[in-house]
C-alpha positions in Angstrom: 0.0 0.1 -0.1 2.9 2.5 1.0 4.3 1.7 -2.0 1.1 2.6 -4.2 1.5 6.0 -2.5 4.9 6.7 -3.5 4.4 6.0 -6.6 1.2 8.5 -7.1 3.2 11.0 -5.2 6.0 10.9 -7.6 4.0 10.8 -10.8 2.1 13.3 -9.6 5.4 15.8 -8.6 6.4 14.5 -12.5 3.3 16.3 -14.3 3.6 19.0 -11.6 7.1 19.6 -13.0 5.5 19.2 -16.6 3.0 21.9 -16.2 5.6 24.2 -14.1 7.8 24.1 -17.0 5.3 25.3 -19.6 6.0 29.0 -19.8 3.5 30.0 -22.2 -0.1 30.9 -21.2 -1.6 29.7 -24.6 0.1 26.3 -24.5 -1.5 26.2 -21.1 -5.1 27.3 -21.9 -4.7 24.8 -25.3 -3.8 21.9 -22.8 -6.9 22.4 -20.5 -9.2 23.1 -23.5 -8.3 19.9 -25.0 -8.2 18.0 -21.4 -12.0 19.0 -21.0 -12.4 18.0 -24.9 -11.4 14.7 -24.4 -13.2 14.6 -21.3 -16.4 15.5 -23.1 -15.9 13.2 -25.9 -15.8 10.6 -23.6 -19.4 11.1 -21.8 -20.9 11.9 -25.2 -19.7 9.1 -26.6 -20.7 6.9 -23.8 -24.2 8.2 -23.2 -24.8 7.6 -27.3 -23.9 4.1 -26.5 -25.8 3.3 -23.7 -28.9 5.5 -25.4 -28.4 3.1 -28.5 -28.2 -0.1 -26.2 -31.5 0.7 -24.4 -33.0 1.2 -28.1 -31.9 -2.5 -28.7 -33.9 -4.0 -25.6 
């Protein structure tokens, strides 16, 4: 369990270091929009998939 927590902490630190190394606000904004877009696409396709499955029953 402790190894898993340590791995999560080190992974978080690596992501934070990557984020802090990005100097351009434009690039940070694009990265945030890309993440929201991917999450939105996943939610949208999941809803459509479940509606399609419900229509078969």
